[in-house]
KEGU-924949 format. One record per residue: x, y, z of N, C-alpha, C, O in turn; residue in one letter. Coordinates in nm, 4 decimals, always signed. Example, Ala and Ser with C-alpha at 12.3 -4.5 7.8 and 13.67 -1.06 7.14 Angstrom:
BEGIN
+----------+----------+----------+----------+----------+----------+----------+----------+----------+----------+----------+----------+------+
|      npx |      npy |      npz |     capx |     capy |     capz |      cpx |      cpy |      cpz |      opx |      opy |      opz | type |
+----------+----------+----------+----------+----------+----------+----------+----------+----------+----------+----------+----------+------+
|  +1.3190 |  -0.5690 |  +0.7800 |  +1.2300 |  -0.4500 |  +0.7800 |  +1.3200 |  -0.3300 |  +0.7800 |  +1.4236 |  -0.3319 |  +0.8465 |    A |
|  +1.2850 |  -0.2250 |  +0.7080 |  +1.3670 |  -0.1060 |  +0.7140 |  +1.2900 |  +0.0030 |  +0.7870 |  +1.3409 |  +0.1138 |  +0.8039 |    S |
+----------+----------+----------+----------+----------+----------+----------+----------+----------+----------+----------+----------+------+
! end
This chain:
BEGIN
+----------+----------+----------+----------+----------+----------+----------+----------+----------+----------+----------+----------+------+
|      npx |      npy |      npz |     capx |     capy |     capz |      cpx |      cpy |      cpz |      opx |      opy |      opz | type |
+----------+----------+----------+----------+----------+----------+----------+----------+----------+----------+----------+----------+------+
|  -6.6712 |  +4.8429 |  +0.7858 |  -6.8147 |  +4.8313 |  +0.7520 |  -6.8701 |  +4.7408 |  +0.6101 |  -6.8303 |  +4.7731 |  +0.4982 |    M |
|  -6.9271 |  +4.6720 |  +0.6225 |  -7.0080 |  +4.5864 |  +0.5590 |  -7.0405 |  +4.6865 |  +0.4256 |  -7.1176 |  +4.7824 |  +0.4246 |    N |
|  -6.9660 |  +4.6399 |  +0.3240 |  -7.0102 |  +4.7517 |  +0.1930 |  -7.1726 |  +4.6679 |  +0.1213 |  -7.2454 |  +4.7380 |  +0.0510 |    M |
|  -7.2045 |  +4.5471 |  +0.1442 |  -7.3009 |  +4.4912 |  +0.0803 |  -7.4151 |  +4.5158 |  +0.1587 |  -7.5223 |  +4.5498 |  +0.1087 |    I |
|  -7.3935 |  +4.4970 |  +0.3036 |  -7.4944 |  +4.5067 |  +0.3942 |  -7.5221 |  +4.6967 |  +0.3828 |  -7.6358 |  +4.7413 |  +0.3677 |    E |
|  -7.4449 |  +4.7539 |  +0.3892 |  -7.4461 |  +4.8995 |  +0.4014 |  -7.4923 |  +4.9423 |  +0.2334 |  -7.4642 |  +5.0555 |  +0.1942 |    S |
|  -7.5540 |  +4.8578 |  +0.1524 |  -7.5533 |  +4.9039 |  +0.0152 |  -7.6660 |  +4.8523 |  +0.0033 |  -7.7164 |  +4.8576 |  -0.1089 |    A |
|  -7.7267 |  +4.7996 |  +0.0910 |  -7.9049 |  +4.7684 |  +0.0654 |  -7.9546 |  +4.7959 |  +0.1339 |  -8.0600 |  +4.7367 |  +0.1572 |    R |
|  -7.9052 |  +4.9265 |  +0.2298 |  -7.9881 |  +5.0228 |  +0.3048 |  -8.0211 |  +5.1714 |  +0.1747 |  -8.0826 |  +5.2779 |  +0.1806 |    R |
|  -7.9862 |  +5.1401 |  +0.1289 |  -7.9608 |  +5.2678 |  +0.0069 |  -8.0884 |  +5.2646 |  -0.0398 |  -8.1186 |  +5.1546 |  -0.0860 |    V |
|  -8.1894 |  +5.3625 |  -0.0446 |  -8.3380 |  +5.3945 |  -0.0804 |  -8.3688 |  +5.5227 |  -0.2079 |  -8.4587 |  +5.5546 |  -0.2857 |    T |
|  -8.2621 |  +5.5573 |  -0.1779 |  -8.3016 |  +5.7228 |  -0.2679 |  -8.1422 |  +5.7739 |  -0.2566 |  -8.0396 |  +5.7289 |  -0.2056 |    D |
|  -8.1886 |  +5.9232 |  -0.3523 |  -8.0032 |  +5.9781 |  -0.3889 |  -7.9743 |  +6.0565 |  -0.2159 |  -7.8799 |  +6.1322 |  -0.1932 |    R |
|  -8.0358 |  +6.0322 |  -0.1548 |  -7.9879 |  +6.0613 |  -0.0428 |  -7.8945 |  +5.9852 |  +0.0408 |  -7.7896 |  +6.0188 |  +0.0956 |    E |
|  -7.9618 |  +5.8689 |  +0.0366 |  -7.9076 |  +5.7659 |  +0.1035 |  -7.7862 |  +5.7289 |  +0.0556 |  -7.6994 |  +5.6945 |  +0.1359 |    S |
|  -7.7577 |  +5.7299 |  -0.0979 |  -7.6655 |  +5.7086 |  -0.1991 |  -7.5419 |  +5.7967 |  -0.1454 |  -7.4289 |  +5.7508 |  -0.1288 |    L |
|  -7.5733 |  +5.9068 |  -0.1249 |  -7.4584 |  +6.0052 |  -0.0934 |  -7.4202 |  +5.9895 |  +0.0331 |  -7.3046 |  +6.0194 |  +0.0630 |    V |
|  -7.4880 |  +5.9520 |  +0.1073 |  -7.4420 |  +5.9114 |  +0.2571 |  -7.3387 |  +5.7556 |  +0.2359 |  -7.2349 |  +5.7307 |  +0.2973 |    E |
|  -7.3858 |  +5.6951 |  +0.1631 |  -7.3315 |  +5.5778 |  +0.1381 |  -7.2033 |  +5.5849 |  +0.0444 |  -7.1290 |  +5.4870 |  +0.0372 |    F |
|  -7.1834 |  +5.6753 |  -0.0113 |  -7.0739 |  +5.7135 |  -0.1232 |  -6.9279 |  +5.7817 |  +0.0344 |  -6.8131 |  +5.7528 |  +0.0681 |    V |
|  -7.0359 |  +5.8771 |  +0.0774 |  -6.9330 |  +5.9174 |  +0.1977 |  -6.8593 |  +5.8102 |  +0.3070 |  -6.7486 |  +5.8384 |  +0.3529 |    R |
|  -6.9110 |  +5.7181 |  +0.3350 |  -6.9047 |  +5.6606 |  +0.4227 |  -6.8207 |  +5.5286 |  +0.3587 |  -6.7298 |  +5.4720 |  +0.4194 |    E |
|  -6.8662 |  +5.4925 |  +0.2311 |  -6.7334 |  +5.4474 |  +0.1667 |  -6.6028 |  +5.5339 |  +0.1522 |  -6.4960 |  +5.4858 |  +0.1145 |    M |
|  -6.6176 |  +5.6410 |  +0.1793 |  -6.4912 |  +5.7385 |  +0.1279 |  -6.3924 |  +5.7134 |  +0.2230 |  -6.2737 |  +5.6838 |  +0.2099 |    R |
|  -6.5080 |  +5.7415 |  +0.3851 |  -6.4170 |  +5.7539 |  +0.5091 |  -6.3215 |  +5.5827 |  +0.5507 |  -6.2051 |  +5.5721 |  +0.5894 |    D |
|  -6.4372 |  +5.4550 |  +0.5206 |  -6.3904 |  +5.3365 |  +0.5517 |  -6.2694 |  +5.3321 |  +0.4141 |  -6.1887 |  +5.2417 |  +0.4355 |    D |
|  -6.2465 |  +5.3916 |  +0.3099 |  -6.1113 |  +5.3456 |  +0.2415 |  -6.0274 |  +5.4126 |  +0.3147 |  -5.9331 |  +5.3481 |  +0.3604 |    L |
|  -6.0398 |  +5.6122 |  +0.3586 |  -5.9734 |  +5.6410 |  +0.4197 |  -5.8666 |  +5.5942 |  +0.5695 |  -5.7544 |  +5.6351 |  +0.5993 |    N |
|  -5.9350 |  +5.5185 |  +0.6231 |  -5.9152 |  +5.4285 |  +0.7541 |  -5.7833 |  +5.3846 |  +0.7378 |  -5.6823 |  +5.3745 |  +0.8074 |    S |
|  -5.8200 |  +5.3607 |  +0.6163 |  -5.6702 |  +5.2450 |  +0.5809 |  -5.6497 |  +5.1680 |  +0.6879 |  -5.5603 |  +5.1745 |  +0.7722 |    G |
|  -5.7746 |  +5.0662 |  +0.6736 |  -5.7311 |  +4.9349 |  +0.7864 |  -5.6917 |  +4.8139 |  +0.6759 |  -5.6450 |  +4.7051 |  +0.7098 |    D |
|  -5.7194 |  +4.8535 |  +0.5394 |  -5.6858 |  +4.7160 |  +0.4630 |  -5.7766 |  +4.6583 |  +0.3927 |  -5.7427 |  +4.5866 |  +0.2986 |    G |
|  -5.9130 |  +4.6786 |  +0.4249 |  -6.0191 |  +4.6102 |  +0.3733 |  -6.0727 |  +4.6166 |  +0.2785 |  -6.1723 |  +4.5448 |  +0.2706 |    S |
|  -6.0430 |  +4.6904 |  +0.1753 |  -6.0227 |  +4.7255 |  +0.0325 |  -5.9108 |  +4.6463 |  -0.0223 |  -5.7930 |  +4.6456 |  +0.0132 |    W |
|  -6.0095 |  +4.5352 |  -0.1778 |  -5.9442 |  +4.5116 |  -0.1959 |  -5.8902 |  +4.5805 |  -0.3441 |  -5.8059 |  +4.5394 |  -0.4239 |    E |
|  -5.9571 |  +4.6758 |  -0.3449 |  -5.9075 |  +4.7587 |  -0.4742 |  -5.8910 |  +4.9040 |  -0.4651 |  -5.9440 |  +4.9817 |  -0.5446 |    N |
|  -5.8129 |  +4.9414 |  -0.3619 |  -5.7816 |  +5.0616 |  -0.2836 |  -5.7420 |  +5.2145 |  -0.4022 |  -5.7181 |  +5.3249 |  -0.3535 |    P |
|  -5.7423 |  +5.1939 |  -0.5313 |  -5.6733 |  +5.2769 |  -0.6450 |  -5.7696 |  +5.3021 |  -0.7322 |  -5.8370 |  +5.2064 |  -0.7702 |    T |
|  -5.7997 |  +5.4424 |  -0.7866 |  -5.9269 |  +5.4766 |  -0.8855 |  -5.9147 |  +5.3139 |  -0.9977 |  -6.0141 |  +5.2432 |  -1.0141 |    L |
|  -5.8227 |  +5.2914 |  -1.0412 |  -5.7755 |  +5.2436 |  -1.1804 |  -5.8221 |  +5.0872 |  -1.1104 |  -5.8952 |  +5.0229 |  -1.1858 |    E |
|  -5.7981 |  +5.0371 |  -1.0125 |  -5.8344 |  +4.9235 |  -0.9429 |  -5.9984 |  +4.8692 |  -0.9273 |  -6.0619 |  +4.7662 |  -0.9498 |    R |
|  -6.0259 |  +5.0216 |  -0.8686 |  -6.1781 |  +5.0085 |  -0.8311 |  -6.2668 |  +5.0139 |  -0.9859 |  -6.3444 |  +4.9231 |  -1.0160 |    F |
|  -6.2490 |  +5.0996 |  -1.0507 |  -6.2739 |  +5.1031 |  -1.1666 |  -6.2947 |  +4.9742 |  -1.2821 |  -6.3881 |  +4.9383 |  -1.3538 |    L |
|  -6.1710 |  +4.9324 |  -1.2609 |  -6.1771 |  +4.7899 |  -1.3469 |  -6.2405 |  +4.6699 |  -1.2213 |  -6.3375 |  +4.6139 |  -1.2724 |    D |
|  -6.2211 |  +4.6289 |  -1.1119 |  -6.3141 |  +4.6303 |  -1.0407 |  -6.4700 |  +4.6232 |  -1.0932 |  -6.5303 |  +4.5305 |  -1.1473 |    A |
|  -6.5038 |  +4.7281 |  -1.0644 |  -6.6859 |  +4.7816 |  -1.1158 |  -6.6948 |  +4.7620 |  -1.2532 |  -6.7902 |  +4.7148 |  -1.3152 |    L |
|  -6.5991 |  +4.7978 |  -1.2918 |  -6.6558 |  +4.7293 |  -1.4325 |  -6.6230 |  +4.5961 |  -1.5134 |  -6.6344 |  +4.5745 |  -1.6341 |    A |
|  -6.5898 |  +4.5341 |  -1.4364 |  -6.5729 |  +4.3672 |  -1.4079 |  -6.6534 |  +4.2743 |  -1.3701 |  -6.6664 |  +4.1627 |  -1.4205 |    A |
|  -6.7527 |  +4.3554 |  -1.2089 |  -6.8546 |  +4.3175 |  -1.1124 |  -6.9929 |  +4.3372 |  -1.2766 |  -7.0829 |  +4.2773 |  -1.3353 |    W |
|  -6.9435 |  +4.4181 |  -1.2759 |  -7.1391 |  +4.4906 |  -1.3643 |  -7.1532 |  +4.3652 |  -1.4526 |  -7.2431 |  +4.2828 |  -1.4354 |    C |
|  -7.0151 |  +4.3513 |  -1.5929 |  -7.0587 |  +4.2867 |  -1.6506 |  -7.0276 |  +4.1154 |  -1.6186 |  -7.0224 |  +4.0543 |  -1.7254 |    S |
|  -7.0088 |  +4.0364 |  -1.5118 |  -7.0307 |  +3.9378 |  -1.4912 |  -7.1525 |  +3.8854 |  -1.4313 |  -7.2099 |  +3.7798 |  -1.4579 |    E |
|  -7.1895 |  +3.9932 |  -1.3290 |  -7.2966 |  +4.0032 |  -1.2637 |  -7.4147 |  +4.0182 |  -1.2851 |  -7.4465 |  +4.1152 |  -1.3539 |    S |
|  -7.5489 |  +3.9028 |  -1.2199 |  -7.6778 |  +3.8941 |  -1.2764 |  -7.7217 |  +4.0512 |  -1.3247 |  -7.7793 |  +4.0752 |  -1.4308 |    S |
|  -7.6810 |  +4.1558 |  -1.2208 |  -7.7039 |  +4.2899 |  -1.2452 |  -7.7294 |  +4.3531 |  -1.3401 |  -7.8140 |  +4.4407 |  -1.3584 |    A |
|  -7.6399 |  +4.3002 |  -1.4176 |  -7.6083 |  +4.3048 |  -1.5709 |  -7.7858 |  +4.3091 |  -1.6848 |  -7.8116 |  +4.3875 |  -1.7761 |    A |
|  -7.8688 |  +4.2014 |  -1.6328 |  -7.9476 |  +4.2216 |  -1.6366 |  -8.0652 |  +4.2648 |  -1.6154 |  -8.1716 |  +4.2341 |  -1.6693 |    E |
|  -8.0248 |  +4.3894 |  -1.4769 |  -8.1597 |  +4.4540 |  -1.4795 |  -8.2220 |  +4.5705 |  -1.5621 |  -8.1718 |  +4.6728 |  -1.5154 |    V |
|  -8.2853 |  +4.5951 |  -1.6367 |  -8.3561 |  +4.6525 |  -1.6581 |  -8.3920 |  +4.8102 |  -1.6463 |  -8.3907 |  +4.8953 |  -1.7353 |    V |
|  -8.4248 |  +4.8229 |  -1.5079 |  -8.4361 |  +4.9684 |  -1.4265 |  -8.4031 |  +4.9707 |  -1.2570 |  -8.4618 |  +4.9486 |  -1.1511 |    A |
|  -8.2464 |  +5.0198 |  -1.3147 |  -8.1293 |  +4.9881 |  -1.2064 |  -8.2334 |  +5.0717 |  -1.0707 |  -8.3349 |  +5.1391 |  -1.0881 |    P |
|  -8.1836 |  +5.0468 |  -0.9757 |  -8.2468 |  +5.1250 |  -0.8519 |  -8.1499 |  +5.1628 |  -0.7644 |  -8.0396 |  +5.1115 |  -0.7832 |    S |
|  -8.1632 |  +5.2514 |  -0.6586 |  -8.0500 |  +5.3361 |  -0.5771 |  -8.0057 |  +5.2152 |  -0.4905 |  -7.9325 |  +5.2678 |  -0.4067 |    W |
|  -8.0092 |  +5.1018 |  -0.4684 |  -7.9799 |  +5.0250 |  -0.4427 |  -7.8786 |  +4.9228 |  -0.5173 |  -7.7761 |  +4.8690 |  -0.4755 |    T |
|  -7.9485 |  +4.9148 |  -0.6512 |  -7.8537 |  +4.8589 |  -0.7045 |  -7.7393 |  +4.9008 |  -0.7584 |  -7.6598 |  +4.8133 |  -0.7930 |    L |
|  -7.7013 |  +5.0511 |  -0.7797 |  -7.6340 |  +5.1664 |  -0.7709 |  -7.5428 |  +5.1248 |  -0.6552 |  -7.4255 |  +5.1126 |  -0.6904 |    V |
|  -7.5705 |  +5.0965 |  -0.5081 |  -7.5110 |  +5.1066 |  -0.4236 |  -7.3974 |  +5.0057 |  -0.4383 |  -7.2752 |  +5.0196 |  -0.4436 |    A |
|  -7.4950 |  +4.8769 |  -0.4442 |  -7.4180 |  +4.6840 |  -0.4570 |  -7.3354 |  +4.7291 |  -0.5884 |  -7.2302 |  +4.6723 |  -0.6178 |    E |
|  -7.3687 |  +4.7947 |  -0.6365 |  -7.2049 |  +4.7956 |  -0.7623 |  -7.0853 |  +4.8743 |  -0.6914 |  -6.9704 |  +4.8338 |  -0.7085 |    M |
|  -7.1146 |  +5.0020 |  -0.6008 |  -7.0220 |  +5.0771 |  -0.6000 |  -6.9533 |  +4.9560 |  -0.4642 |  -6.8400 |  +4.9093 |  -0.4752 |    L |
|  -7.0361 |  +4.9256 |  -0.3569 |  -6.9752 |  +4.8239 |  -0.2435 |  -6.8652 |  +4.7360 |  -0.3369 |  -6.7429 |  +4.7242 |  -0.3301 |    G |
|  -6.9668 |  +4.6804 |  -0.4269 |  -6.8716 |  +4.5557 |  -0.4854 |  -6.7530 |  +4.5539 |  -0.5312 |  -6.6659 |  +4.4674 |  -0.5214 |    A |
|  -6.7534 |  +4.6976 |  -0.6045 |  -6.6149 |  +4.6993 |  -0.6631 |  -6.4992 |  +4.7391 |  -0.5832 |  -6.3868 |  +4.7450 |  -0.6332 |    A |
|  -6.5276 |  +4.7721 |  -0.4362 |  -6.4162 |  +4.7935 |  -0.3333 |  -6.3773 |  +4.6549 |  -0.3188 |  -6.2550 |  +4.6516 |  -0.3058 |    S |
|  -6.4207 |  +4.5550 |  -0.3157 |  -6.3959 |  +4.4092 |  -0.2708 |  -6.3807 |  +4.2969 |  -0.3606 |  -6.3199 |  +4.1966 |  -0.3232 |    L |
|  -6.4495 |  +4.3091 |  -0.5186 |  -6.4429 |  +4.2509 |  -0.6223 |  -6.2752 |  +4.2246 |  -0.6822 |  -6.1982 |  +4.3129 |  -0.7198 |    Y |
|  -6.2469 |  +4.0648 |  -0.6768 |  -6.1229 |  +4.0352 |  -0.7167 |  -6.1171 |  +4.0224 |  -0.8675 |  -6.0106 |  +3.9954 |  -0.9230 |    E |
+----------+----------+----------+----------+----------+----------+----------+----------+----------+----------+----------+----------+------+
! end
């Protein structure tokens, strides 16, 4: 699954829930595509991406931005 492309399709709460479930399934597939497969590494990457991204400047985040943040954390180094 391409996390960023999938994240950009999130527009509301329901589609965010579906995206998170897709993330879970992708992680459980065990194909090694996740750079940050543990909760600790995922959360570290999420924090790093949020602090270094231009998304940090967004005043009113959208459902899409939340999904992009989660998707990026699975891959961010």
